[in-house]
Structures are given as C-alpha cells and as structure tokens.
GUTI-685052 format. One record per residue (C-alpha): residue number from 0; x, y, z. Coordinates in steps of 0.1 Angstrom, whole numbers. Example, Ala and Ser with C-alpha at 12.3 -4.5 7.8 and 13.67 -1.06 7.14 Angstrom:
{site 0 {123 -45 78}}
{site 1 {137 -11 71}}
***
This chain:
{site 0 {3 2 -1}}
{site 1 {15 33 -12}}
{site 2 {9 67 -2}}
{site 3 {2 83 -38}}
{site 4 {-24 110 -39}}
{site 5 {-43 108 -71}}
{site 6 {-57 137 -90}}
{site 7 {-85 156 -72}}
{site 8 {-120 152 -92}}
{site 9 {-125 186 -108}}
{site 10 {-158 192 -84}}
{site 11 {-148 181 -49}}
{site 12 {-176 173 -29}}
{site 13 {-184 159 10}}
{site 14 {-183 120 -6}}
{site 15 {-153 128 -35}}
{site 16 {-125 119 -5}}
{site 17 {-142 82 -4}}
{site 18 {-128 76 -41}}
{site 19 {-92 75 -26}}
{site 20 {-88 39 -14}}
{site 21 {-61 47 13}}
{site 22 {-81 74 27}}
{site 23 {-113 50 29}}
{site 24 {-92 23 42}}
{site 25 {-84 44 71}}
{site 26 {-116 60 76}}
{site 27 {-133 25 76}}
{site 28 {-102 11 101}}
{site 29 {-107 45 124}}
{site 30 {-147 40 122}}
{site 31 {-139 5 137}}
{site 32 {-117 14 166}}
{site 33 {-143 44 176}}
{site 34 {-171 17 174}}
{site 35 {-152 -5 195}}
{site 36 {-141 23 219}}
{site 37 {-178 28 224}}
{site 38 {-186 -6 231}}
{site 39 {-158 -9 255}}
{site 40 {-171 20 277}}
{site 41 {-205 4 279}}
{site 42 {-186 -28 293}}
{site 43 {-163 -7 320}}
{site 44 {-193 16 330}}
{site 45 {-216 -15 334}}
{site 46 {-189 -33 352}}
{site 47 {-182 -5 378}}
{site 48 {-220 -3 388}}
{site 49 {-216 -43 397}}
{site 50 {-185 -39 416}}
{site 51 {-185 -4 429}}
{site 52 {-218 9 427}}
{site 53 {-212 43 441}}
{site 54 {-221 74 420}}
{site 55 {-186 86 425}}
{site 56 {-168 55 414}}
{site 57 {-193 51 384}}
{site 58 {-184 87 375}}
{site 59 {-148 79 375}}
{site 60 {-150 58 345}}
{site 61 {-159 90 325}}
{site 62 {-130 106 341}}
{site 63 {-107 79 332}}
{site 64 {-116 79 299}}
{site 65 {-114 116 295}}
{site 66 {-83 130 315}}
{site 67 {-59 113 293}}
{site 68 {-71 135 265}}
{site 69 {-70 163 284}}
{site 70 {-36 156 301}}
{site 71 {-18 147 265}}
{site 72 {-36 162 236}}
{site 73 {-7 190 235}}
{site 74 {22 165 236}}
{site 75 {2 142 212}}
{site 76 {-2 172 188}}
{site 77 {34 179 189}}
{site 78 {44 147 184}}
{site 79 {18 143 156}}
{site 80 {39 171 139}}
{site 81 {76 157 147}}
{site 82 {76 120 143}}
{site 83 {61 97 117}}
{site 84 {26 94 120}}
{site 85 {19 58 106}}
{site 86 {43 44 136}}
{site 87 {27 71 161}}
{site 88 {-8 56 150}}
{site 89 {2 20 148}}
{site 90 {15 19 184}}
{site 91 {-19 34 196}}
{site 92 {-35 8 179}}
{site 93 {-17 -18 190}}
{site 94 {-14 -4 228}}
{site 95 {-51 -2 228}}
{site 96 {-58 -34 217}}
{site 97 {-35 -50 246}}
{site 98 {-49 -31 272}}
{site 99 {-84 -41 262}}
{site 100 {-76 -82 259}}
{site 101 {-59 -78 290}}
{site 102 {-91 -61 308}}
{site 103 {-110 -89 291}}
{site 104 {-85 -115 307}}
{site 105 {-89 -104 340}}
{site 106 {-130 -99 339}}
{site 107 {-131 -133 327}}
{site 108 {-110 -146 356}}
{site 109 {-132 -123 376}}
{site 110 {-99 -104 391}}
{site 111 {-112 -68 379}}
{site 112 {-107 -44 410}}
{site 113 {-123 -6 409}}
{site 114 {-89 5 403}}
{site 115 {-78 -17 384}}
{site 116 {-104 -10 358}}
{site 117 {-98 28 361}}
{site 118 {-60 24 355}}
{site 119 {-66 2 322}}
{site 120 {-98 24 309}}
{site 121 {-71 52 317}}
{site 122 {-45 35 295}}
{site 123 {-71 32 266}}
{site 124 {-82 69 269}}
{site 125 {-43 77 268}}
{site 126 {-40 55 231}}
{site 127 {-70 77 222}}
{site 128 {-52 107 230}}
{site 129 {-25 95 211}}
{site 130 {-36 84 177}}
{site 131 {-63 112 171}}
{site 132 {-43 143 163}}
{site 133 {-21 119 140}}
{site 134 {-51 107 123}}
{site 135 {-64 140 119}}
{site 136 {-31 154 103}}
{site 137 {-29 122 80}}
{site 138 {-61 130 64}}
{site 139 {-40 159 47}}
{site 140 {-16 135 35}}
{site 141 {-37 109 15}}
{site 142 {-62 137 -2}}
{site 143 {-57 163 -23}}
{site 144 {-61 199 -5}}
{site 145 {-93 205 -26}}
{site 146 {-111 176 -8}}
{site 147 {-96 181 25}}
{site 148 {-125 195 41}}
{site 149 {-149 169 28}}
{site 150 {-127 144 46}}
{site 151 {-124 161 78}}
{site 152 {-164 163 79}}
{site 153 {-164 127 71}}
{site 154 {-140 119 96}}
{site 155 {-160 139 124}}
{site 156 {-194 122 110}}
{site 157 {-176 87 110}}
{site 158 {-167 94 151}}
{site 159 {-205 104 157}}
{site 160 {-218 75 141}}
{site 161 {-201 50 158}}
{site 162 {-205 70 190}}
{site 163 {-246 67 181}}
{site 164 {-242 28 172}}
{site 165 {-216 18 198}}
{site 166 {-234 21 231}}
{site 167 {-265 3 215}}
{site 168 {-242 -27 204}}
{site 169 {-225 -27 235}}
{site 170 {-257 -26 254}}
{site 171 {-268 -59 236}}
{site 172 {-233 -75 239}}
{site 173 {-232 -69 279}}
{site 174 {-268 -79 283}}
{site 175 {-261 -112 262}}
{site 176 {-226 -119 273}}
{site 177 {-215 -96 302}}
{site 178 {-188 -69 303}}
{site 179 {-158 -93 297}}
{site 180 {-176 -100 260}}
{site 181 {-175 -59 256}}
{site 182 {-139 -62 261}}
{site 183 {-132 -88 238}}
{site 184 {-148 -71 209}}
{site 185 {-130 -40 214}}
{site 186 {-97 -56 215}}
{site 187 {-107 -71 181}}
{site 188 {-118 -38 167}}
{site 189 {-81 -26 164}}
{site 190 {-75 -54 139}}
{site 191 {-85 -37 107}}
{site 192 {-64 -3 115}}
{site 193 {-32 -26 126}}
{site 194 {-34 -44 94}}
{site 195 {-36 -15 76}}
{site 196 {-10 9 92}}
{site 197 {15 -21 95}}
{site 198 {12 -26 54}}
{site 199 {9 9 46}}
{site 200 {47 21 31}}
{site 201 {43 57 39}}
{site 202 {74 79 25}}
{site 203 {94 94 53}}
{site 204 {86 132 50}}
{site 205 {116 152 50}}
{site 206 {116 189 68}}
{site 207 {123 218 47}}
{site 208 {159 232 39}}
{site 209 {171 248 66}}
{site 210 {145 239 91}}
{site 211 {157 237 128}}
{site 212 {150 203 145}}
{site 213 {121 208 168}}
{site 214 {114 192 200}}
{site 215 {83 183 217}}
{site 216 {85 202 252}}
{site 217 {98 236 234}}
{site 218 {68 231 205}}
{site 219 {44 223 238}}
{site 220 {53 255 255}}
{site 221 {52 278 228}}
{site 222 {22 268 220}}
{site 223 {11 274 258}}
{site 224 {27 310 258}}
{site 225 {5 318 224}}
{site 226 {-26 311 240}}
{site 227 {-16 329 272}}
{site 228 {-11 359 250}}
{site 229 {-42 355 224}}
{site 230 {-71 373 242}}
{site 231 {-98 357 222}}
{site 232 {-85 321 225}}
{site 233 {-87 325 264}}
{site 234 {-121 337 261}}
{site 235 {-131 309 242}}
{site 236 {-110 282 264}}
{site 237 {-129 297 295}}
{site 238 {-164 295 280}}
{site 239 {-155 258 268}}
{site 240 {-141 250 304}}
{site 241 {-174 264 318}}
{site 242 {-198 245 296}}
{site 243 {-183 212 299}}
{site 244 {-180 215 338}}
{site 245 {-217 226 339}}
{site 246 {-229 199 314}}
{site 247 {-210 168 325}}
{site 248 {-233 154 350}}
{site 249 {-253 134 323}}
{site 250 {-221 116 309}}
{site 251 {-207 107 340}}
{site 252 {-237 96 356}}
{site 253 {-256 80 328}}
{site 254 {-252 42 340}}
{site 255 {-268 53 370}}
{site 256 {-296 72 354}}
{site 257 {-301 41 333}}
{site 258 {-302 16 366}}
{site 259 {-321 41 390}}
{site 260 {-339 67 367}}
{site 261 {-347 44 340}}
{site 262 {-352 14 356}}
{site 263 {-332 -6 332}}
{site 264 {-300 -26 326}}
{site 265 {-270 -26 302}}
{site 266 {-292 -24 272}}
{site 267 {-309 8 284}}
{site 268 {-281 24 293}}
{site 269 {-265 18 257}}
{site 270 {-300 29 247}}
{site 271 {-295 64 262}}
{site 272 {-260 67 253}}
{site 273 {-270 61 220}}
{site 274 {-296 86 220}}
{site 275 {-269 112 230}}
{site 276 {-246 99 197}}
{site 277 {-278 101 173}}
{site 278 {-283 139 184}}
{site 279 {-246 145 178}}
{site 280 {-247 129 142}}
{site 281 {-279 150 135}}
{site 282 {-261 180 153}}
{site 283 {-229 175 131}}
{site 284 {-250 171 99}}
{site 285 {-267 206 110}}
{site 286 {-237 224 115}}
{site 287 {-233 242 84}}
{site 288 {-269 252 81}}
{site 289 {-269 265 117}}
{site 290 {-237 283 116}}
{site 291 {-246 305 87}}
{site 292 {-280 314 100}}
{site 293 {-265 323 141}}
{site 294 {-237 339 154}}
{site 295 {-209 316 175}}
{site 296 {-224 334 209}}
{site 297 {-258 323 199}}
{site 298 {-253 287 191}}
{site 299 {-235 283 222}}
{site 300 {-263 299 244}}
{site 301 {-290 280 224}}
{site 302 {-268 249 228}}
{site 303 {-269 250 264}}
{site 304 {-305 259 269}}
{site 305 {-312 228 246}}
{site 306 {-293 203 268}}
{site 307 {-302 221 299}}
{site 308 {-337 211 292}}
{site 309 {-331 174 282}}
{site 310 {-313 169 315}}
{site 311 {-339 184 337}}
{site 312 {-366 159 313}}
{site 313 {-342 131 322}}
{site 314 {-339 141 361}}
{site 315 {-378 141 361}}
{site 316 {-378 104 352}}
{site 317 {-403 102 326}}
{site 318 {-391 66 311}}
{site 319 {-371 51 287}}
{site 320 {-386 66 257}}
{site 321 {-391 104 267}}
{site 322 {-355 102 282}}
{site 323 {-338 91 248}}
{site 324 {-356 114 228}}
{site 325 {-346 143 253}}
{site 326 {-310 133 250}}
{site 327 {-314 133 211}}
{site 328 {-319 166 215}}
{site 329 {-297 173 241}}
{site 330 {-265 153 220}}
{site 331 {-274 179 188}}
{site 332 {-269 209 212}}
{site 333 {-240 195 231}}
{site 334 {-224 188 195}}
{site 335 {-231 224 185}}
{site 336 {-214 239 213}}
{site 337 {-183 219 209}}
{site 338 {-184 226 173}}
{site 339 {-187 262 181}}
{site 340 {-156 260 202}}
{site 341 {-133 245 179}}
{site 342 {-144 262 146}}
{site 343 {-138 297 166}}
{site 344 {-106 285 180}}
{site 345 {-91 277 144}}
{site 346 {-106 309 130}}
{site 347 {-89 331 155}}
{site 348 {-55 312 150}}
{site 349 {-25 320 127}}
{site 350 {-16 285 105}}
{site 351 {14 282 124}}
{site 352 {0 274 157}}
{site 353 {-35 264 147}}
{site 354 {-27 229 156}}
{site 355 {-17 233 191}}
{site 356 {-45 258 196}}
{site 357 {-71 232 186}}
{site 358 {-56 205 210}}
{site 359 {-53 230 238}}
{site 360 {-95 232 233}}
{site 361 {-94 195 233}}
{site 362 {-77 195 262}}
{site 363 {-100 219 281}}
{site 364 {-131 204 270}}
{site 365 {-120 164 278}}
{site 366 {-106 181 310}}
{site 367 {-139 196 322}}
{site 368 {-156 163 311}}
{site 369 {-130 144 335}}
{site 370 {-133 167 362}}
{site 371 {-168 171 361}}
{site 372 {-177 138 362}}
{site 373 {-159 131 393}}
{site 374 {-172 165 408}}
{site 375 {-211 153 397}}
{site 376 {-201 123 410}}
{site 377 {-196 135 448}}
{site 378 {-226 157 441}}
{site 379 {-248 128 433}}
{site 380 {-237 107 466}}
{site 381 {-243 141 487}}
{site 382 {-280 150 474}}
{site 383 {-292 122 454}}
{site 384 {-289 116 415}}
{site 385 {-321 129 402}}
{site 386 {-314 164 423}}
{site 387 {-275 160 407}}
{site 388 {-289 158 372}}
{site 389 {-314 186 376}}
{site 390 {-288 207 391}}
{site 391 {-267 203 360}}
{site 392 {-298 212 338}}
{site 393 {-304 242 357}}
{site 394 {-268 253 356}}
{site 395 {-269 252 319}}
{site 396 {-300 270 316}}
{site 397 {-284 301 331}}
{site 398 {-251 294 311}}
{site 399 {-264 323 286}}
{site 400 {-259 350 312}}
{site 401 {-221 341 312}}
{site 402 {-219 355 277}}
{site 403 {-232 386 287}}
{site 404 {-203 393 312}}
{site 405 {-177 372 284}}
{site 406 {-189 372 249}}
{site 407 {-173 348 229}}
{site 408 {-152 363 198}}
{site 409 {-173 369 167}}
{site 410 {-158 347 140}}
{site 411 {-166 373 111}}
{site 412 {-143 395 128}}
{site 413 {-112 368 131}}
{site 414 {-80 384 117}}
{site 415 {-53 361 124}}
{site 416 {-29 384 110}}
{site 417 {-33 404 139}}
{site 418 {-30 378 165}}
{site 419 {5 371 181}}
{site 420 {28 358 152}}
{site 421 {56 331 150}}
{site 422 {88 334 169}}
{site 423 {119 343 148}}
{site 424 {145 318 146}}
{site 425 {165 338 172}}
{site 426 {139 338 196}}
***
C-alpha cells in the first residue's frame, strides 16, 4: 500500500474523498476502532455499577476516559508534527488492543477491581489521545488539498456515527455476554487499523531545507505561551471549560440514570448513550446550516439551553422512551457547542499555531468532562442522583448569562494577522 495521492476530481464534494482507497481504508479502520471504544465504554461503566456502585466511583469511569486526552492533547499534537505519524498511530492501536484484551482476561477470571478497571480505562484513553491528532493530520497526507474539508467532515461524521451505534451494540453485548464480551470485541476492533498501518509504506517526510530540528517540550510551551497571549483564544477556552464542567453530569452518571431513573439494565444504558450519539450525528449534519444563520455566541447559548432542558427532563424520570428523545435533542445541542468552540479557535489562530490551539481546546473540553464527572459523582452521592442531574440542567439553562460578561469573539471579526505571530529563529 503506497501513499500516492490521485488527482483531485474537478468538483470536490463531501463524499469525493471516498474515491481515494487509502483514505477510505483509514476511515473505515478508524470507524471500527471508535466503535470498539464505544462498546468498551459501556462494558466498563456497567461493570463498575456491579463492583463499586457508588455514584462517585461510577462517574470516575468517564473521568478515566477523558482525563488522558486532557493531559496529553498538546504532547500528542506535537508528536504528530514531529514524528512518523504512521508509526505513532500503529503504536497507539497496538497499545489499545493489548489493554482491552488484558482487561477482558482479568474480567473473565474475576480479578477486576475498581482501580484496575480505572487504570486500564485510563490506558485506553491514553491510546485515543495519542492516535487522534496523528489521524487528523494524516487526512491531509492522503487526499488532495481541494478535498480536505470533505475528508475532515467525513472523519467527524464517522466518529459521531460510531458513538451513536457503539453504545446500543455494547448494551446488547453486555446484556448477552457480560462486560468481558464487550472488552473482547473492543480488543479485536483494532485489527483492521493495525493491519492497514502495518502494511502502509508511507514515504518518510523530509523537513524543509534549513528548518531547525524541533523538540516536543519547546513546541508545547510555545503553544501555551501563544494561548496566554491571545485574548480571543483565552475567552474560548474559559467558555468551553464552563460549558463542559456544567454539563458533564449526564455523561458521567449515565449508567446510574439507566439503572435507577429509568429502571433498566445495560441495554437501556446503551440506548441512552446512543441517544446522545444520535443527537451528535444530527447536530454535525446541521452544523453548517446553523452556523450560517446564527452567531457563535448564539449557538453556544442555544446549545446550553437545549442540553440543560434535556437534563431536566431526564431528571424528572419520564421513562426510557421520553428520556431517549430528550437526549437525542440534547446531544445535538452538545455537539453544536463543541463544534462552535473548535471553529472559533481555528478562525482566530494563525496557521503556524492552529494545531496546538486545537489541541489546547480539546484538552480543556475533555478536562472539563473528566473533572466535571468526578465532581458531579460526589454531588450525586451527597444530594441524590436525580437532584444532581437536575442541578446540572439548571446550571446549563443560566449559562447564557456568562455570555453577557464574557462574550465569545465573533468569527466574522477574526483576523489572524493581528494575532501574536510566530517567533523568529533568533527568538
């Protein structure tokens, strides 16, 4: 398998990147990997409800999943820039397969403790954190530039479809074969990606003539200094942190919502997570149209209200069907907000730093999910599950007030040329 890029079609479309076999193969392999991760997440969360059913421990599964992406996003972004991305992705996939199969073996043997489960979940999250930036950048290596936007859109859509289907499939697998079966399925979901990456003979990239050799730590620190100096980026990061901290209760406590508020088992848990995932797919498909009609601030405010209302409906315990519909709508709002933060960050970033800005936004988003899940788990232990979900929903409803004091920068006003520029070689 080679890295030859065919000539671009005359009129690129969202689907035209699928004509490139290598891109299609990588897209399908990434989809299988993301699908397996979603199935594994259901298994891990449901297993925790059995071995340590306290709300704070169950919520820590979401923390262990999200925290590595928050901790390692900037480093992984720098690694994607400085090292052979094929080898980086291959290492990540092999590591995730090994961790998942080890977890399956321990689960079959009855040797999984809460902290073992969290540790291996953290390792799987670390693999995701290492894989994603290299995969995102590799898209630009295997399709012509004219088709890059369509290829990126398909990548995002594939991720959201996997997140929609995975929990439903995972719930069925756990209901039939237990959490151990979900871990086995996840372990084998990486086979396609490992095979493609192992046989892909990607020509080594050569740095531009005279370019200095970059190191990871200076590149990371450079990105952090830029974010600190750029006021619009700081505003985006603060708003993203507030949004994810306030809304993370539903994500972290969903296994208990399925068990205690809906009165279901792993299938109901998978269905509720699928509702959020299906909403994310719908939101992603609507994203361009919504962005043409509303400002970034309007989108974030509306997304907070929609997601908050969904949480309040779920907290009222209306039953599985109504909770599912509410979460579909809430998931659409959630992905609109995260997309809004990402687009704003890229619009306000010069090209020389955009990758590290995007990684920083990812770190804040997943950090908010990780810390928020842990926090809402403790709140639920103190005041109860339904009141915790309702409190989170109420906070999201008042979130638009934050925009009055700290409005997001307008995308139409973005002028990266006025932002801090790349340091000179002497600097």
